[in-house]
C-alpha positions as CSV (number, residue, x, y, z in Angstrom):
1,X,123.1,110.4,98.7
2,X,121.2,108.0,96.4
3,X,121.7,110.3,93.4
4,X,125.1,111.0,93.7
5,X,126.9,112.1,90.1
6,X,123.5,111.7,88.3
7,X,121.9,114.5,86.4
8,X,118.1,114.5,86.7
9,X,115.6,116.4,84.4
10,X,112.2,116.9,86.0
11,X,109.3,118.6,84.1
12,X,106.4,120.4,85.8
13,X,108.9,121.4,88.3
14,X,107.7,124.6,89.5
15,X,105.3,123.3,91.7
16,X,103.4,120.5,93.4
17,X,105.1,117.2,93.0
18,X,107.5,118.1,90.7
19,X,108.9,120.9,92.8
20,X,109.3,118.6,95.7
21,X,110.7,116.0,93.6
22,X,113.5,118.5,92.5
23,X,114.3,119.3,96.1
24,X,114.6,116.0,97.1
25,X,116.6,114.7,94.2
26,X,118.9,117.7,94.8
27,X,119.3,116.6,98.1
28,X,120.3,113.1,97.4
29,X,123.2,114.5,95.1
30,X,121.6,114.9,91.7
31,X,122.1,117.8,89.4
32,X,118.6,118.8,88.5
33,X,117.2,120.6,85.4
34,X,113.8,122.2,86.4
35,X,111.5,122.2,83.5
36,X,108.2,124.2,83.5
37,X,105.9,125.9,81.3
38,X,106.4,129.1,83.8
39,X,109.9,129.8,83.5
40,X,110.0,131.9,86.6
41,X,108.3,129.2,88.9
42,X,111.3,126.8,87.6
43,X,113.8,129.2,88.4
44,X,112.1,129.8,91.6
45,X,112.9,126.1,92.5
46,X,116.5,126.0,90.9
47,X,117.1,129.2,93.4
48,X,116.0,127.1,96.3
49,X,118.2,124.4,95.0
50,X,121.5,126.6,94.2
51,X,124.4,125.9,92.3
52,X,123.2,122.3,91.3
53,X,120.1,123.1,89.4
54,X,119.4,125.0,86.4
55,X,115.9,126.1,84.9
56,X,114.3,125.8,81.7
57,X,111.2,127.1,80.3
58,X,109.3,124.5,78.0
59,X,105.9,123.4,76.6
60,X,106.2,119.7,76.9
61,X,103.3,119.1,74.2
62,X,105.9,120.9,71.7
63,X,108.5,118.6,70.0
64,X,110.9,121.7,69.5
65,X,110.8,122.3,73.3
66,X,111.0,118.8,74.4
67,X,114.2,118.5,72.0
68,X,115.6,121.8,73.7
69,X,115.1,120.8,77.2
70,X,117.1,117.6,76.9
71,X,119.9,119.4,74.7
72,X,120.1,122.0,77.3
73,X,120.4,119.3,80.3
74,X,123.2,117.6,78.5
75,X,125.2,120.7,77.3
76,X,124.9,122.3,80.8
77,X,125.6,119.2,83.1
78,X,127.3,116.9,80.5
79,X,124.9,113.7,80.4
80,X,121.4,112.8,81.3
81,X,120.6,109.5,83.8
82,X,117.2,110.6,85.0
83,X,114.1,111.6,83.2
84,X,110.9,112.5,85.4
85,X,108.0,113.3,83.0
86,X,105.7,115.0,85.5
87,X,104.3,117.8,83.8
88,X,100.4,117.7,83.6
89,X,97.0,119.3,83.4
90,X,93.6,119.1,84.8
91,X,90.7,121.0,83.2
92,X,87.3,121.6,84.9
93,X,85.4,121.2,82.1
94,X,87.0,117.6,81.1
95,X,83.6,115.7,81.7
96,X,81.9,112.9,80.7
97,X,82.6,111.5,77.2
98,X,79.3,113.1,75.7
99,X,80.2,116.6,77.5
100,X,83.6,117.3,76.8
101,X,84.3,119.4,74.0
102,X,87.0,118.6,71.5
103,X,89.4,121.2,72.1
104,X,89.3,120.1,76.2
105,X,90.0,116.6,75.1
106,X,93.1,118.0,72.8
107,X,94.6,120.1,75.5
108,X,94.7,117.6,78.3
109,X,95.9,114.6,75.8
110,X,98.6,117.0,74.4
111,X,100.0,117.7,77.5
112,X,99.6,114.6,79.6
113,X,100.3,111.9,77.0
114,X,102.0,113.9,73.9
115,X,104.2,115.4,76.5
116,X,105.2,112.2,78.1
117,X,105.7,110.7,74.5
118,X,107.7,113.3,73.4
119,X,109.9,113.5,76.6
120,X,110.8,110.0,76.1
121,X,111.5,110.3,72.5
122,X,114.0,112.8,73.1
123,X,115.3,111.6,76.5
124,X,115.8,108.2,75.5
125,X,118.8,109.0,73.0
126,X,120.3,110.9,75.8
127,X,120.4,107.9,78.1
128,X,121.5,105.8,75.5
129,X,124.5,108.0,75.4
130,X,125.0,107.8,79.1
131,X,124.9,104.1,79.3
132,X,121.5,103.6,80.5
133,X,119.3,105.5,83.2
134,X,115.6,105.8,84.5
135,X,112.5,107.6,82.9
136,X,110.0,108.2,85.7
137,X,106.3,108.8,83.8
138,X,103.5,110.4,85.8
139,X,100.0,108.9,85.4
140,X,97.4,108.6,88.1
141,X,94.9,106.3,90.0
142,X,92.8,107.5,86.8
143,X,94.9,105.7,84.6
144,X,94.0,102.2,86.5
145,X,90.3,103.0,87.5
146,X,87.6,105.1,86.1
147,X,85.1,107.6,87.4
148,X,82.0,109.5,86.6
149,X,83.6,112.3,84.8
150,X,87.1,113.4,83.5
151,X,87.1,111.3,80.3
152,X,90.0,113.0,78.4
153,X,92.2,113.1,81.9
154,X,91.4,109.2,82.3
155,X,92.3,108.6,78.9
156,X,95.4,110.3,78.8
157,X,96.7,108.7,82.3
158,X,95.9,105.2,81.4
159,X,97.6,105.6,78.0
160,X,100.6,106.8,79.8
161,X,100.6,103.6,81.9
162,X,100.7,101.1,78.7
163,X,103.0,103.6,77.1
164,X,105.6,103.3,79.6
165,X,105.4,99.4,79.6
166,X,105.9,99.5,75.8
167,X,108.8,101.8,76.3
168,X,110.3,99.5,78.9
169,X,110.5,96.3,76.9
170,X,111.6,98.4,73.6
171,X,114.6,99.8,75.6
172,X,115.6,97.6,78.4
173,X,118.7,96.2,76.1
174,X,119.7,99.6,76.3
175,X,119.8,99.5,80.5
176,X,117.1,102.1,80.4
177,X,114.1,101.8,83.0
178,X,110.7,103.1,82.1
179,X,108.0,103.1,84.9
180,X,104.6,104.8,85.8
181,X,103.8,106.5,89.1
182,X,100.2,106.6,89.9
183,X,99.2,109.1,92.9
184,X,96.0,109.0,94.5
185,X,94.4,112.1,96.1
186,X,97.3,114.5,96.4
187,X,97.2,118.1,97.8
188,X,98.8,120.2,95.2
189,X,98.0,123.5,93.2
190,X,96.2,121.5,90.9
191,X,94.0,119.9,93.2
192,X,93.5,122.7,95.5
193,X,90.6,124.3,93.7
194,X,88.6,120.7,93.9
195,X,89.6,120.0,97.4
196,X,88.4,123.4,98.8
197,X,84.8,122.2,98.1
198,X,84.2,120.3,101.4
199,X,81.8,117.7,99.7
200,X,84.6,116.7,97.1
201,X,87.2,116.9,99.9
202,X,85.0,114.4,102.2
203,X,84.5,112.0,99.4
204,X,87.9,111.5,98.5
205,X,89.0,111.3,102.0
206,X,86.1,108.9,102.8
207,X,87.7,106.2,100.0
208,X,91.2,106.7,101.2
209,X,91.6,104.0,103.9
210,X,94.7,106.0,105.4
211,X,92.1,109.0,106.1
212,X,94.4,111.9,104.7
213,X,95.5,113.6,101.5
214,X,98.7,112.8,100.0
215,X,101.3,115.3,99.9
216,X,103.9,116.2,97.1
217,X,106.9,114.6,99.7
218,X,104.8,111.3,99.5
219,X,105.0,110.8,95.7
220,X,108.5,112.4,95.5
221,X,109.9,109.5,98.0
222,X,108.4,106.7,95.3
223,X,109.9,108.8,92.4
224,X,113.6,108.9,94.0
225,X,113.4,105.0,94.7
226,X,112.7,104.6,90.8
227,X,115.4,107.3,90.1
228,X,118.1,105.4,92.1
229,X,120.4,102.4,91.8
230,X,117.9,100.5,94.4
231,X,115.3,100.0,91.6
232,X,118.0,98.5,89.2
233,X,115.5,95.5,88.6
234,X,112.3,97.4,88.2
235,X,111.1,98.4,84.8
236,X,107.8,98.3,83.0
237,X,105.9,98.7,86.4
238,X,103.3,100.9,88.1
239,X,104.1,102.5,91.5
240,X,100.6,103.2,93.0
241,X,100.6,105.8,95.9
242,X,97.3,106.2,96.9
243,X,96.8,105.9,100.6
244,X,95.1,102.4,100.0
245,X,92.5,104.1,97.8
246,X,92.4,101.6,94.8
247,X,92.7,98.7,97.2
248,X,88.7,99.3,98.2
């Protein structure tokens, strides 16, 4: 019960890594606020957990929604100890720098980067009121290395990495830890359309030394470590969970 008596808020909790993290955190004793743009998906995850979970519908790129989800967590469970800013998007028309439309750029940056910023902006005061805690921000191996496409996605994930380091330094005196998580090629609803292309799947597996796609459970296990007190001396770090891909 590594999260006994802790309250966790997880965005993007209706599917994929977010859903698995909600289930894993609850199994370890946490009370969980499941946040998702699709409230019905959040409700499905919360129902699967039971009495120790509540669902909340929010667009993380909107300040009023970010404020409301944190207020809901505190009003529902009395405090906030852990925040996992996991919600994100990948757009198929996010291409090279010269081929990415401004509206696609804005969408990806708004959700993946601005959503993390707004989450932290309202989560930090709640963690201060609780006497400290842990913030986990989802990034990607695309926040560490480049590729031939997805300019906006790379920009958003790279910015999350450095933003997390800045927040970690700024709020360390408040006993608030901030770290980023960098998944490799994980099989989720968001990545499944790409992995359904045999050429794409083969290439990604070929560059992953452990020879398989990651699972949401692989990432949730790392997030659990950052959420619990076992990582009490870990802040401003990036946890790479990629099957060895970036070691190539």
